[in-house]
C-alpha positions as CSV (number, residue, x, y, z in Angstrom):
1,T,-2.3,-21.1,2.2
2,K,-1.9,-23.6,5.0
3,A,-2.6,-20.9,7.6
4,T,-5.8,-19.8,5.8
5,F,-6.9,-23.4,5.4
6,Y,-6.5,-24.4,9.0
7,S,-7.9,-21.1,10.4
8,S,-10.9,-21.4,8.1
9,L,-11.4,-25.0,9.4
10,T,-11.4,-24.1,13.1
11,N,-14.7,-22.1,13.3
12,P,-16.8,-24.4,11.2
13,S,-15.5,-27.5,13.1
14,M,-16.4,-25.9,16.4
15,R,-19.8,-25.0,15.2
16,F,-20.3,-28.5,13.9
17,V,-19.4,-30.0,17.3
18,N,-21.7,-27.6,19.1
19,S,-24.5,-28.4,16.7
20,L,-24.0,-32.1,17.4
21,I,-24.3,-31.4,21.2
22,Y,-27.4,-29.3,20.6
23,A,-29.0,-32.1,18.5
24,S,-28.0,-34.7,21.1
25,V,-29.7,-32.7,23.9
26,G,-32.8,-32.3,21.7
27,V,-33.0,-36.1,20.9
28,A,-32.3,-37.2,24.5
29,G,-34.8,-34.6,25.8
30,A,-37.5,-35.6,23.3
31,I,-37.1,-39.3,24.4
32,L,-37.5,-38.3,28.1
33,V,-40.5,-36.1,27.3
34,M,-42.2,-39.0,25.5
35,G,-41.5,-41.2,28.6
36,N,-42.9,-38.5,30.9
37,G,-39.5,-38.1,32.5
38,L,-39.1,-34.5,31.5
39,S,-41.5,-31.6,30.8
40,I,-41.5,-29.7,27.5
41,G,-40.7,-26.5,29.4
42,R,-37.5,-28.1,30.9
43,L,-36.5,-29.4,27.5
44,T,-36.8,-25.9,26.1
45,S,-34.6,-24.6,28.9
46,F,-32.0,-27.3,28.3
47,L,-31.9,-26.4,24.6
48,A,-31.6,-22.7,25.4
49,Y,-28.7,-23.5,27.8
50,A,-27.0,-25.7,25.1
51,A,-27.2,-22.8,22.6
52,S,-25.9,-20.3,25.2
53,Y,-23.1,-22.7,26.2
54,A,-21.9,-23.0,22.6
55,K,-21.9,-19.3,21.8
56,P,-18.7,-18.3,23.6
57,F,-16.8,-21.3,22.0
58,N,-18.0,-20.2,18.6
59,E,-16.7,-16.6,19.3
60,I,-13.4,-17.9,20.6
61,S,-12.9,-20.1,17.5
62,G,-13.5,-16.9,15.4
63,V,-10.8,-15.1,17.3
64,L,-8.4,-18.1,16.9
65,T,-9.0,-17.8,13.1
66,E,-7.9,-14.2,13.1
67,M,-4.9,-15.0,15.3
68,Q,-3.8,-17.8,13.0
69,N,-3.9,-15.4,10.0
70,A,-2.1,-12.7,12.0
71,L,0.7,-15.1,13.0
72,A,1.2,-16.2,9.4
73,C,1.4,-12.6,8.3
74,A,3.8,-11.7,11.1
75,K,6.0,-14.6,10.2
76,R,6.3,-13.3,6.6
77,L,6.8,-9.8,7.8
78,F,9.7,-10.7,10.2
79,E,11.3,-12.9,7.4
80,L,11.3,-9.8,5.2
81,I,12.8,-7.6,8.0
82,E,15.5,-10.2,8.6
83,E,16.3,-10.7,4.9
84,A,19.9,-9.9,4.2
85,P,20.4,-6.9,1.8
86,E,21.2,-7.7,-1.8
87,E,25.0,-7.5,-2.4
88,E,26.7,-6.7,-5.6
89,I,29.0,-9.5,-7.0
90,E,32.7,-8.8,-6.4
91,T,33.4,-9.0,-10.2
92,C,31.5,-5.7,-10.8
93,L,33.0,-3.1,-13.1
94,Q,34.8,-0.2,-11.6
95,S,32.4,2.6,-10.6
96,E,33.7,4.9,-13.4
97,E,33.1,2.2,-16.0
98,D,29.8,1.3,-14.5
99,K,28.5,4.9,-14.5
100,A,29.7,5.4,-18.1
101,F,27.9,2.3,-19.4
102,V,25.2,3.0,-21.9
103,A,23.8,0.0,-23.7
104,K,23.7,-0.2,-27.5
105,G,21.0,-3.0,-27.2
106,E,22.8,-6.2,-28.0
107,V,21.3,-8.9,-25.7
108,T,22.4,-12.5,-25.4
109,F,21.0,-15.3,-23.3
110,R,23.5,-18.3,-23.0
111,H,22.2,-21.5,-21.6
112,V,20.1,-19.7,-19.0
113,A,18.5,-21.9,-16.3
114,F,16.4,-20.7,-13.3
115,S,14.0,-22.2,-10.8
116,Y,12.0,-20.6,-8.0
117,Q,12.4,-23.8,-6.0
118,K,15.6,-25.8,-6.5
119,E,13.8,-29.2,-6.5
120,Q,11.4,-28.0,-9.3
121,P,13.3,-26.9,-12.5
122,F,11.4,-24.1,-14.3
123,I,13.4,-22.3,-17.0
124,T,15.9,-24.6,-18.7
125,D,18.6,-23.9,-21.3
126,I,17.3,-20.6,-22.8
127,N,19.4,-19.4,-25.7
128,L,18.7,-16.1,-27.4
129,S,20.6,-13.5,-29.3
130,L,19.3,-10.0,-30.2
131,R,21.1,-7.4,-32.3
132,P,20.7,-3.7,-31.4
133,G,17.2,-2.4,-32.4
134,E,15.6,-5.9,-32.9
135,H,12.2,-6.6,-31.4
136,V,11.3,-10.0,-29.9
137,A,7.8,-11.0,-28.9
138,I,7.4,-13.5,-26.1
139,V,4.1,-15.4,-26.1
140,G,2.7,-18.4,-24.4
141,P,0.1,-19.5,-21.8
142,T,-0.1,-18.1,-18.3
143,G,2.7,-19.4,-16.1
144,S,4.9,-20.3,-19.0
145,G,7.8,-18.1,-17.9
146,K,7.4,-15.0,-20.0
147,T,7.5,-12.4,-17.2
148,T,10.2,-14.5,-15.4
149,L,12.5,-14.1,-18.4
150,V,12.1,-10.3,-18.2
151,N,12.7,-10.4,-14.4
152,L,16.0,-12.3,-15.0
153,L,17.0,-9.7,-17.6
154,M,16.4,-6.9,-15.0
155,R,18.1,-8.9,-12.2
156,F,15.1,-9.0,-10.0
157,Y,16.2,-12.7,-9.8
158,E,19.6,-14.1,-10.4
159,V,20.1,-16.9,-12.9
160,D,21.0,-20.3,-11.5
161,E,23.1,-21.3,-14.6
162,G,24.3,-19.7,-17.8
163,A,24.7,-15.9,-18.4
164,I,22.8,-12.9,-19.7
165,C,25.0,-10.4,-21.5
166,I,24.3,-6.9,-22.8
167,D,26.8,-5.6,-25.4
168,G,29.1,-8.5,-24.3
169,V,29.1,-7.5,-20.6
170,N,27.6,-10.0,-18.2
171,I,24.8,-8.3,-16.4
172,N,26.2,-9.6,-13.0
173,Q,29.1,-7.2,-13.6
174,L,26.8,-4.2,-13.7
175,K,25.3,-2.6,-10.6
176,R,21.5,-3.1,-10.5
177,D,20.8,0.6,-10.7
178,T,23.0,1.0,-13.8
179,L,21.5,-2.1,-15.5
180,R,17.9,-1.0,-14.8
181,E,18.6,2.5,-16.1
182,Q,19.1,0.9,-19.5
183,F,15.5,-0.2,-19.7
184,G,12.1,1.4,-19.9
185,M,9.1,-0.7,-18.8
186,V,5.3,-0.6,-19.2
187,L,3.7,-3.4,-17.2
188,Q,0.2,-4.9,-17.2
189,E,-0.3,-3.6,-13.7
190,S,-0.2,0.2,-13.8
191,W,1.7,1.9,-11.0
192,L,0.8,5.5,-10.1
193,F,1.6,7.3,-6.9
194,D,-0.5,9.9,-5.0
195,G,0.2,13.3,-6.6
196,T,-0.6,15.4,-9.6
197,I,-0.9,13.8,-13.1
198,I,2.1,15.8,-14.3
199,D,4.3,14.6,-11.4
200,N,3.4,11.0,-12.2
201,L,4.5,11.5,-15.8
202,R,7.7,13.2,-14.8
203,L,8.8,10.2,-12.7
204,A,11.6,9.1,-15.1
205,K,12.5,12.6,-16.2
206,P,11.9,15.1,-13.3
207,D,13.4,18.0,-15.3
208,A,11.0,17.6,-18.2
209,S,9.2,20.8,-19.3
210,E,5.4,21.0,-19.5
211,E,5.7,21.2,-23.3
212,E,7.6,17.9,-23.4
213,V,5.1,16.2,-21.1
214,V,2.1,17.4,-23.3
215,A,3.9,16.3,-26.5
216,A,4.5,12.8,-25.0
217,A,0.8,12.7,-23.9
218,R,-0.4,13.6,-27.4
219,L,1.7,10.7,-28.9
220,S,0.2,8.2,-26.4
221,K,-3.3,9.7,-27.0
222,A,-3.6,10.4,-23.2
223,D,-3.8,14.2,-23.8
224,D,-7.6,14.0,-24.6
225,F,-8.7,12.5,-21.3
226,I,-6.2,14.5,-19.2
227,K,-7.6,17.8,-20.5
228,R,-11.1,16.6,-19.5
229,L,-10.0,16.2,-15.9
230,P,-11.0,19.0,-13.4
231,E,-7.6,20.6,-13.3
232,G,-6.0,19.0,-16.4
233,Y,-2.3,18.0,-15.8
234,Q,-2.4,19.5,-12.3
235,T,-5.3,17.2,-11.2
236,L,-4.4,15.3,-8.0
237,F,-4.5,11.6,-8.4
238,S,-5.3,9.4,-5.4
239,S,-4.9,5.6,-5.5
240,T,-7.8,5.2,-3.0
241,Q,-10.3,6.9,-5.4
242,A,-11.6,5.5,-8.7
243,Q,-10.7,8.6,-10.8
244,L,-9.3,6.8,-13.8
245,S,-10.0,3.6,-15.6
246,Q,-7.4,0.8,-15.9
247,G,-7.0,1.8,-19.6
248,Q,-6.4,5.5,-18.7
249,K,-3.8,4.5,-16.1
250,Q,-2.0,2.3,-18.6
251,L,-1.9,5.2,-21.1
252,L,-0.3,7.4,-18.4
253,C,2.4,4.7,-18.0
254,I,3.0,4.6,-21.7
255,T,3.2,8.5,-21.7
256,R,5.8,8.2,-18.9
257,L,7.9,5.9,-21.1
258,M,7.6,8.1,-24.2
259,L,8.8,11.0,-22.2
260,H,12.1,9.3,-21.4
261,L,13.3,6.6,-23.8
262,P,16.2,4.5,-22.7
263,P,18.2,2.2,-25.1
264,M,16.0,-0.9,-24.4
265,L,12.3,-1.4,-23.8
266,I,10.1,-4.0,-22.0
267,L,6.4,-4.0,-22.8
268,D,4.7,-6.6,-20.6
269,E,1.1,-6.6,-21.8
270,A,1.5,-2.9,-22.3
271,T,-1.9,-2.4,-24.0
272,S,-3.9,-5.1,-22.2
273,S,-6.4,-2.6,-20.6
274,I,-6.7,-0.4,-23.6
275,D,-9.6,-0.7,-26.1
276,T,-8.8,-1.9,-29.6
277,R,-9.6,1.5,-31.2
278,T,-7.2,3.4,-29.0
279,E,-4.5,0.7,-29.4
280,Q,-4.7,1.2,-33.2
281,K,-4.3,4.9,-32.8
282,I,-1.1,4.6,-30.7
283,Q,0.5,1.8,-32.8
284,D,2.3,4.4,-34.9
285,A,3.7,6.1,-31.8
286,F,4.7,2.7,-30.5
287,M,6.6,1.9,-33.7
288,K,8.4,5.3,-33.5
289,M,9.2,4.6,-29.8
290,M,10.6,1.2,-30.6
291,D,12.6,2.3,-33.6
292,H,16.4,1.6,-33.1
293,R,15.6,0.3,-29.6
294,T,15.9,-3.4,-28.6
295,T,12.4,-4.3,-27.4
296,F,11.0,-7.2,-25.5
297,I,7.2,-7.5,-26.0
298,V,5.2,-9.8,-23.8
299,A,1.7,-10.0,-25.3
300,H,-1.3,-12.1,-26.3
301,R,-2.8,-9.8,-28.9
302,L,-1.7,-10.5,-32.5
303,S,-1.8,-6.8,-33.3
304,T,1.0,-6.2,-30.7
305,I,3.4,-8.9,-31.9
306,K,2.9,-9.2,-35.7
307,N,5.6,-6.6,-36.5
308,A,8.2,-8.2,-34.2
309,D,11.4,-9.4,-35.8
310,F,10.8,-12.8,-34.3
311,I,8.5,-14.5,-31.8
312,L,9.3,-16.9,-29.0
313,F,6.6,-19.3,-27.9
314,M,7.2,-20.4,-24.4
315,K,5.6,-23.3,-22.5
316,E,6.5,-24.5,-19.0
317,G,9.7,-22.5,-18.9
318,S,11.1,-23.6,-22.3
319,V,11.1,-22.1,-25.8
320,V,9.0,-24.5,-27.7
321,E,9.0,-22.7,-31.1
322,Q,10.4,-19.5,-32.6
323,G,9.9,-17.7,-35.8
324,N,8.1,-14.7,-37.3
C-alpha cells in the first residue's frame, strides 16, 4: 500500500511542478510583452520550450512509478522464496498411527487465541465443543473472524494459545496432510484448473467412474448445464475464458465434494453465487451430504443456517452470541 501510494504520488507531483514552471514562464512573458520587452512570437517559443523541457521529466517520473511497484513486488517475492518450509511439531503421532487416523467428527476448541499481528489481538478465548455429526453455523459481519476460525482448524495458521482437538487428539499432533484429508471444503471462491470438466470433478477421487461423477452432478443439479456444454463432461475448461458463470463454477465445486465425502465438511459461503431457486433444489442433497458428518457452515443466508444444530455469532474475533 505504501509503495503504491508513493509511486502514485511521484508522477502527479512532477506534473504539478512542471505546470507551475509553465505558468511562471507564461506570466513573466506576458508582463514583458505588455512592457514591449518581448514579442508574442518569442513568448510562444518560450512556452513551447517549457512544455518540451517538462515532457522527459514527466516520462521519467512515470518509469519511476513502475520501478517502485516492481521493487515492492520483488521484495515480497524474495520474502516468499526465502521463507523457511513449514515443519511438523516434534510431538506428532508415529507415521503408522498418523496414516491410520480417521476422524469420527468430535471437535473441541479450548481457549483458542490467535492474532495476525502480535500487538493486535484478534481471536480471543474461543471455546467450542462439537459432537460427531453436529452442524455449526458461523455468522457475523465481514472481518469478524469466521474464515480465520476455519483456517485455524485446517492448520493454515497455528493457534497462539489454547488447543484444537479432533477426537481428543490435538491437531498439532497430526501431520497437515492427514488432518486436511479429514475435511471436504466448498469455498466462496471457486477453484478450477485448466482441463476437462470431468477431470476437475475427479480431483478428490481420481479413480471415480464416469457413472459416479454423473450421479454426483445430478445430486448437485450441475448435470443439466454440463450436458448443454459443447462436449458435455469432456468439455475443456480454461480459466482465461468466460465459459461458465460463478454459480456454475460453484456447483462444480459442490459436485466435487459430493463425489468424495470425508468425515467433516467446511462450507464457506458455499451457495453465495447460486440463485435462490437452484439453492432450494440442492438443499435436500446438502442435508444428505451433511448427514452424520460434522459440518462447519460459514454463511449469511438464513436458508443455509436455519437447520444448524447451533449458531455462533462472531464479532471482532469473539463469539458474541450462540444459540439455535
